[in-house]
C-alpha positions as CSV (number, residue, x, y, z in Angstrom):
1,M,8.9,5.2,-11.0
2,S,7.8,3.2,-13.2
3,G,5.0,0.9,-14.2
4,Q,1.6,1.1,-14.9
5,V,-0.7,2.6,-12.2
6,F,-4.0,0.8,-11.2
7,V,-6.7,1.3,-8.9
8,M,-7.4,-1.5,-6.8
9,D,-9.8,-2.8,-3.6
10,R,-7.8,-1.8,0.0
11,R,-8.5,-6.1,0.0
12,E,-6.6,-7.2,-3.2
13,I,-4.1,-5.1,-1.5
14,S,-0.7,-7.7,-0.2
15,G,2.7,-7.6,0.6
16,A,3.6,-7.9,-3.1
17,H,2.6,-4.5,-3.5
18,R,3.4,-1.2,-5.0
19,V,1.0,1.9,-3.6
20,L,1.0,5.3,-3.7
21,L,-0.6,6.2,-0.2
22,G,-0.1,9.8,0.9
23,G,2.0,10.9,-1.3
24,R,4.3,8.8,-1.1
25,V,5.6,5.6,-3.1
26,V,5.3,2.4,-0.7
27,D,6.1,-0.9,-0.4
28,V,4.1,-3.0,1.4
29,Q,6.0,-5.4,3.4
30,A,3.0,-6.9,5.1
31,V,-1.3,-6.4,5.2
32,E,-4.0,-7.7,7.8
33,H,-7.6,-7.3,6.1
34,G,-10.4,-7.0,8.3
35,P,-13.6,-7.0,8.5
36,D,-13.9,-2.6,9.4
37,G,-10.6,-1.7,7.5
38,S,-7.2,-3.2,6.1
39,V,-4.1,-1.7,7.9
40,A,-0.6,-2.5,6.6
41,W,2.8,-2.7,7.1
42,V,5.0,-0.6,4.7
43,R,8.1,0.5,3.7
44,D,8.5,4.4,2.4
45,L,10.5,4.0,-0.6
46,D,12.4,7.4,0.3
47,S,13.2,7.2,4.0
48,G,13.3,3.5,4.2
49,R,11.5,3.5,7.5
50,V,8.1,1.4,7.5
51,T,5.2,2.8,9.6
52,R,1.3,0.9,10.2
53,E,-0.4,2.7,7.7
54,E,-4.3,2.8,7.4
55,L,-5.2,1.3,3.7
56,P,-7.7,4.0,2.1
57,D,-11.1,1.3,0.6
58,Q,-9.4,2.2,-3.2
59,V,-5.4,2.1,-3.2
60,D,-3.4,3.3,-6.2
61,A,-0.9,0.3,-6.9
62,I,2.0,1.1,-9.4
63,V,2.5,-2.5,-11.4
């Protein structure tokens, strides 16, 4: 993993981000922002598996 890690608000995350989520590095494929939270489709870099995950209020983004 290379790059710097920045803490971002969940509403700033888009399909162009790589983030740390639950101890895993994932690529965000798509994200839906709502008034009560954000849900993202993410691809795990280790397994390649795509899952739907709730984003926390603050997300560690790798840039």
